[in-house]
Structure formats: C-alpha cells, structure tokens
C-alpha positions in Angstrom: 90.3 101.5 78.1 91.9 104.0 80.5 95.4 105.2 80.6 97.9 103.6 83.0 96.2 105.2 85.9 93.1 107.4 86.2 93.9 110.7 87.8 91.7 111.9 90.7 89.5 115.0 90.5 91.7 118.0 89.9 92.9 119.4 93.2 93.9 123.0 94.0 97.6 123.6 93.5 99.7 126.3 95.1 101.7 128.4 92.7 105.5 127.9 93.5 105.9 131.7 93.3 103.0 132.5 95.6 103.1 133.9 99.1 101.3 130.7 100.2 104.2 128.6 98.9 106.6 131.0 100.6 104.9 130.6 104.0 105.2 126.8 103.7 108.9 127.1 102.8 109.4 129.3 105.9 107.5 126.8 108.0 109.6 123.9 106.9 112.9 125.8 107.4 111.7 126.9 110.9 110.9 123.2 111.8 114.5 122.1 111.1 117.6 123.9 112.3 120.1 123.4 109.5 122.8 125.2 111.5 122.9 122.4 114.0 125.9 120.2 113.9 125.4 117.0 111.8 126.2 113.5 113.0 129.9 112.6 112.9 130.9 110.6 109.9 134.1 108.5 110.1 135.7 106.5 107.3 134.9 102.9 107.0 137.5 100.5 105.7 134.8 98.0 104.8 132.8 100.4 102.6 135.9 102.0 101.1 136.4 98.8 99.2 133.2 99.1 97.2 133.8 102.9 96.8 137.0 102.0 95.1 135.0 100.4 92.3 133.5 103.9 91.6 130.2 103.0 93.3 128.5 105.4 95.6 126.5 104.0 98.5 123.1 105.2 99.7 120.8 104.0 102.4 117.2 103.3 101.6 115.6 104.4 104.9 113.9 107.3 106.7 114.7 106.1 110.3 117.2 108.5 111.8 118.3 106.1 114.5 118.9 103.2 112.2 120.8 105.4 109.7 122.9 106.9 112.5 124.1 103.5 113.7 125.6 102.8 110.3 126.5 106.3 109.0 130.1 106.9 107.8 131.9 109.1 105.3 131.7 106.4 102.6 127.9 106.7 102.4 126.8 109.7 100.3 123.0 109.6 100.1 119.6 108.6 101.5 116.4 107.8 99.7 112.9 108.0 101.1 109.5 107.1 99.8 105.9 107.2 100.9 106.2 103.7 102.5 109.1 104.8 104.6 107.6 108.1 105.5 104.3 106.4 106.3 106.0 104.2 108.9 107.3 107.4 110.7 103.8 109.0 110.5 101.9 105.9 111.7 104.2 105.8 114.7 103.0 109.3 115.7 106.3 111.0 115.0 104.6 114.0 113.3 101.2 114.0 115.0 102.0 117.5 116.5 103.1 118.8 113.2 99.9 118.0 111.2 97.7 120.6 113.0 100.4 123.3 112.7 100.7 122.6 109.0 97.0 122.5 108.6 96.7 126.1 109.7 98.8 127.1 106.6 96.4 125.5 104.2 93.1 125.9 106.1 91.7 127.9 103.2 91.9 124.9 100.8 89.4 122.2 100.3 90.0 119.1 102.5 91.6 116.9 99.9 93.9 119.7 98.8 94.8 120.3 102.4 95.7 116.6 102.8 98.0 116.6 99.8 99.7 119.8 101.0 100.2 118.5 104.5 101.6 115.3 103.1 104.0 117.4 101.0 105.0 119.4 104.1 105.6 116.1 106.1 107.8 114.8 103.3 109.8 118.1 103.2 110.2 118.3 107.0 111.4 114.7 107.3 113.8 115.0 104.4 115.2 118.2 105.8 115.7 116.4 109.2 117.8 113.8 107.3 119.8 116.6 105.6 120.4 118.2 109.0 121.6 114.9 110.5 123.7 113.6 107.7 124.5 116.4 105.2 124.0 114.3 102.1 121.8 114.1 99.1 118.2 113.0 100.0 115.7 111.7 97.4 112.3 113.1 98.2 109.1 111.4 96.9 106.1 113.4 95.7 102.5 112.4 96.3 101.5 109.4 94.2 98.6 111.2 92.7 101.0 113.3 90.7 102.4 110.3 88.7 100.1 111.0 85.7 100.0 114.8 86.0 102.8 116.6 84.3 101.9 120.2 85.3 101.4 119.3 89.0 104.6 117.3 89.1 106.6 120.3 87.8 105.0 122.6 90.3 105.6 120.4 93.3 109.1 119.5 92.2 110.0 123.2 91.9 108.7 123.8 95.4 110.6 120.8 96.8 113.8 121.9 95.1 113.5 125.4 96.4 113.4 124.1 100.0 116.9 122.7 99.8 118.6 123.0 96.4 121.9 121.8 97.6 120.7 118.4 98.9 117.2 117.6 97.7 116.8 115.3 94.8 113.1 115.0 93.6 111.8 111.6 92.9 109.5 111.3 89.8 108.2 108.0 88.6 108.9 106.6 85.1 105.5 107.3 83.5 104.9 109.3 80.2 103.7 112.3 82.3 106.7 111.9 84.5 109.2 111.8 81.7 107.8 115.0 80.1 108.0 116.7 83.6 111.5 115.5 84.1 112.7 117.0 80.8 111.4 120.4 81.9 112.8 120.1 85.4 116.2 119.2 84.1 116.2 122.1 81.8 115.7 124.2 84.9 118.7 122.6 86.7 116.6 120.6 89.2 118.0 117.2 90.1 115.6 114.4 89.5 115.6 110.7 90.5 113.5 108.9 87.9 112.1 106.1 90.1 110.4 102.8 89.5 112.4 101.7 86.6 112.8 97.9 86.0 114.7 97.5 82.8 117.6 98.6 80.6 115.2 99.7 77.8 113.1 101.8 80.2 116.2 103.6 81.5 117.6 104.0 78.0 114.4 105.8 76.9 114.3 107.8 80.1 117.9 109.0 79.8 117.4 109.9 76.2 114.1 111.7 76.5 114.4 113.3 79.9 118.1 113.3 81.1 117.3 112.6 84.8 120.1 112.8 87.3 119.4 109.1 88.3 117.5 106.1 86.9 116.8 102.9 88.8 116.4 99.2 88.5 114.5 97.8 91.4 116.3 94.5 91.1 115.1 92.7 94.2 111.6 92.8 92.9 112.6 91.4 89.5 114.2 88.4 91.2 111.0 87.9 93.3 108.8 88.2 90.1 110.6 85.2 88.6 110.6 83.2 91.8 107.1 84.0 92.9 105.6 83.1 89.5 107.6 79.8 89.6 109.6 80.5 86.4 112.9 79.7 88.2 114.8 80.6 91.3 115.0 84.3 90.2 118.8 84.3 90.8 120.6 87.1 89.0 117.6 88.4 87.0 117.8 91.8 88.7 121.6 91.9 88.7 121.8 91.1 85.0 119.2 93.8 84.2 121.0 96.4 86.3 124.4 95.8 84.7 122.8 96.0 81.2 121.0 99.2 82.2 124.2 100.7 83.5 125.9 99.9 80.2 123.1 101.5 78.2 122.9 104.6 80.3 126.7 105.1 80.5 127.0 104.7 76.7 124.3 107.2 76.0 125.5 109.8 78.5 128.9 109.8 76.9 127.4 110.7 73.6 124.8 113.2 74.6 125.8 116.7 75.7 124.5 118.0 79.1 123.5 114.5 80.2 125.0 113.1 83.4 122.5 110.4 84.3 123.7 107.8 86.9 122.4 104.3 87.3 121.0 103.2 90.7 120.8 99.6 91.8 117.8 99.7 94.1 115.7 97.4 96.2 118.4 95.0 97.3 117.0 92.1 99.3 120.2 90.5 100.6 123.9 91.4 101.2 125.0 88.7 98.8 123.8 90.9 95.9 126.3 93.7 96.7 129.5 92.1 95.3 127.5 91.3 92.1 126.8 95.0 91.6 130.1 96.6 92.4 130.9 99.2 89.8 127.4 100.4 89.3 127.1 104.1 89.8 125.0 104.0 92.9 123.8 101.2 95.2 121.0 102.0 97.6 120.2 99.4 100.3 118.0 99.1 103.3 119.8 99.4 106.7 119.2 95.7 107.4 121.1 94.8 104.2 124.0 97.2 105.1 124.3 95.6 108.6 124.2 92.1 107.1 126.9 93.0 104.6 129.3 94.1 107.4 128.6 90.9 109.3 128.9 88.4 106.4 131.0 89.8 103.5 134.8 89.8 103.6 135.9 89.3 100.0 137.8 91.9 97.9 135.5 94.2 95.9 135.8 93.9 92.1 133.9 95.8 89.5 131.3 93.6 87.8 130.5 96.0 84.9 131.9 93.5 82.3 130.2 90.5 83.9 127.5 88.7 81.8 125.3 87.0 84.3 123.4 84.0 83.0 119.7 83.7 83.8 118.0 80.3 83.6 114.3 79.7 83.5 112.7 76.4 84.5 112.7 74.0 81.6 108.8 73.8 81.8 108.5 77.5 81.0 107.8 78.7 77.5 110.1 81.8 77.0 107.6 83.4 74.7 105.1 83.6 77.5 107.5 85.5 79.7 109.8 87.5 77.3 112.2 88.1 80.2 114.9 89.3 77.8 113.1 92.6 77.5 114.5 93.4 80.9 118.1 93.6 79.6 117.8 94.2 75.9 117.0 97.3 73.9 115.4 96.7 70.6 116.0 98.4 67.3 112.4 99.8 67.5 113.2 101.3 70.9 116.4 102.9 69.6 114.5 104.3 66.6 111.9 105.7 69.0 114.6 107.5 70.9 116.1 109.0 67.8 112.7 110.3 66.8 111.9 111.6 70.3 115.2 113.5 70.5 114.6 115.3 67.2 110.9 115.9 67.9 110.2 115.7 71.7 106.7 114.8 72.7 104.7 117.8 74.0 102.7 115.8 76.5 102.2 112.3 77.9 99.6 111.2 75.4 101.9 112.2 72.5 104.7 110.2 74.0 102.5 107.2 74.4 101.3 107.4 70.8 104.9 107.9 69.6 106.0 104.7 71.3 103.1 102.9 69.7 104.2 104.1 66.3 107.6 102.5 66.9 106.1 99.1 68.0 107.0 99.9 71.6 103.5 100.4 73.1 104.4 97.9 75.9 106.6 100.6 77.4 103.6 102.7 78.3 100.6 100.3 78.4 97.0 101.4 78.4 95.1 99.6 81.2 91.4 99.2 82.1 90.1 100.2 85.5 89.6 96.5 86.3 93.3 95.8 85.3 94.5 98.5 87.6 92.5 97.0 90.5 94.1 93.6 89.8 97.5 95.2 89.9 96.7 96.9 93.2 95.3 93.6 94.6 98.5 91.7 93.6 100.8 94.0 95.5 104.4 94.6 94.6 104.8 91.3 92.6 102.1 90.8 90.0 100.6 87.4 89.2 102.0 86.7 85.7 99.0 84.5 84.6 96.7 87.5 84.6 99.0 89.3 82.1 100.4 86.5 80.0 98.1 87.0 77.1 98.9 90.7 76.8 102.7 90.1 77.2 102.5 87.6 74.3 100.5 90.0 72.3 103.1 92.7 72.8 101.2 95.6 74.5 102.5 94.9 78.0 105.8 93.7 79.4 107.2 92.7 82.8 109.0 96.0 83.3 106.0 98.3 82.6 103.8 95.9 84.7 106.3 96.2 87.6 106.3 100.0 87.3 102.5 100.0 87.6 102.7 97.6 90.6 105.2 99.8 92.3 103.0 102.8 91.9 100.0 100.9 93.2 102.1 99.8 96.3 103.2 103.4 97.0 99.7 104.6 96.5 98.5 102.2 99.2 101.0 103.6 101.6 100.1 107.1 100.6 96.5 106.4 101.3 97.3 105.3 104.9 99.4 108.4 105.4 96.6 110.6 104.0 94.0 108.9 106.3 96.1 109.7 109.4 96.3 113.4 108.2 92.5 113.5 107.8 92.1 112.2 111.3 94.0 115.1 112.7 92.1 117.6 110.6 88.7 116.7 112.0 
C-alpha cells in the first residue's frame, strides 16, 4: 500500500533566503504596480444584511472583470485555486509572462522550471487581485506539495514574503500539510487549510495546526449524496458546516493563540446563503453572488443554532454510508487531539500512526496506486460503491475520500497549466 498520494521525484527547491528567490520576488513586484489606485468599493445594502450576522463574504474567482462587476465594501476577500488560475492561463492571459519568468529559472531542470514558473504565475495573478481590490487573497501552491512538508514550508514562506499584508497561503488538509501549517503559524504566516469536508477534520486541524481558516466544501457534500443516490443531498453540506463552525469556535475560545475561522466554501446555489448566515466566512463563485442579488430578499438571520435534518433514502443502509461522521466528532478523535497537543507529531507519518492508535485511521487513509487512479478517474465526486467496503471497515470515510478527490481534481488542472508552461519553454 502507498500513502494517500505518491510524491513525484524530488525536484530542486529554491531556498527562500537565496538571491534566486529574491530575484523572483523582485520580478513579481515589478509585474504589478501596487501603487496604482484600486477599484472603487461602495457599500451594498444587500450584502450589509449578511455582514450583520458576523459573516464575512469572499468571492471564489480569479476573473478580474467578473469580480469587478460585483465588488463592494462588504466583500473582504478573494480565493483562487489551480483550476481558476488554469482558466486564465489557458486563455493566454500570461503567455508573454512565461518566457520572461523562464529566464529567471533557466539554470534549473525542466520540471523544476515548470513548478517555479507556475508558482510565479500564481503570485503575479494573486498580486493583480490585491492591486485591484485591496483585500485578502488566498493563494494556492502547486499540488505536488500536498504530501511534502518541507517543500510546503519553503514555498509558503516565499509566497508570504511577496505580500505579507494580503496573501493567505492555501495548504491542503493532509498529514504533511498539517505539520507544515503548525510551523508556518508559529512564524506568523496566515494559512487557509483547504479541502476540508467535515467537523472532525476541522476540529483536528484547528487543534493540531491552528490555521487561520478551515473549510467545508459543502456543495460537493450535497452532490456526493445526490450523485450516489442516497437522497436528494439537501442540507448535508449546510449541517456539516454549522457543526464544524461550532467545533472550531468552541476550540478557539479555549486554546491560547488560536484564531481559526470557519469558511463555508463551494456554494452551488444562492439558496444556500441564508442557511449559512453567521458562519465566519462564506466564499462563493461570482455566478452565485449575482444570483443571490437577483433572487434573495428575505432578512438575514444567523443560523448558528440551527440543527438541519438530513434524511437518506429509506432503501439506504446507514452503516454503509456513515454520513454522521461529517458532522460528529468522536471520543476517539477528541482523545487523539489531546494526545497530539501534548506530544505533537514530528512528521506526517507519525501523525498518521498516531491517528491509527486512536481508532481514527480513516482521517488519514492509506491508499494503493490503483485506488488513487480510481479517485482521479471519478472526478470531484467519488463513486461510493468503490469505497463502501473500506468505509464499513473503518479505514476510510466520506470526508477523507472527498479530500483526496479534491486534490486529484486540482492536480488535473495543475497538469494542464504545467503543460502550457512546457509548451512555451520549448
């Protein structure tokens, strides 16, 4: 068996303190004029209503024109990812930039050049967003880093150094990612722990790593239930997000130097917004934001005390799904957290073994190469029948399966981006 993903051949990394890294920093800063005036942001009476429930609003987009048509002073953040950046790159937005960036890393092997140029593209695009909108921007790292703690720390430091005031580094919820996040937070670097899908995942992430933000990609959870014909999927993601918000908020109140915020991510429809009012942050695609303004007119009311009811089809055996793991935190998982706080894992493997010792191996499952290929083939929403036996056995769960599927989906977009970079290097 292999770990949750098999890392590629070790690539050359640039020391964050090196002159090479400094040249890249200067290149990115020269590309974007941060002294230019940002877009005007006026107040929005519509969005003020949800802000009043103590919810911050972010847009999940990298398209400057689409963001600009919606931007107002009640929006406070943007989040990008490899899929969104890839859309910009495939449209040729940065074709002229790639050869220029390539000159900075010409002394590296080709695959290392590709990774560095992808990193530069991410930084340049994120800095353009900062220039236009003067808000926090979540910046994704290369998907190859998801299982490499040392590389994640290096690239996150470099990303942070580009724009400490506005950049938030995205790091996925993997064992290697959590170990990296803990170190980065000790250094004061803001981190968005991405690709979370349950209250228990975010409870563990908050306790072990203290990220600035954790996520529930709730739209995908609703789709998982609907696509696998367990029910209509209604309220699965919303119930999970509210449960995660409660766990994270309770934990942050009791743990010094922890200020983790909950993000409700991956909204699919404007009707989900009123059900999530009160959550720390809601991030939504621009099409959902436009739909909300066109269709919603009710008063906003916090939903934090709401207990949504999720109903599966009567033909479904609950034991084969174990959907309650999305919103419940078990005694074993709480015991794991207490152990990990007192004796933090030194590396990803130690964290995985620690979870197994506390009957929580399904948080960080071990997958074969064939299983990883199946996940990639399925796309964002895995086919449950492939995984039912393992879920019943207890060494895999919907949340950890969805994290792996999310990583595979981002990796596919990253591969397309990398291929376009290679084309310009030859």
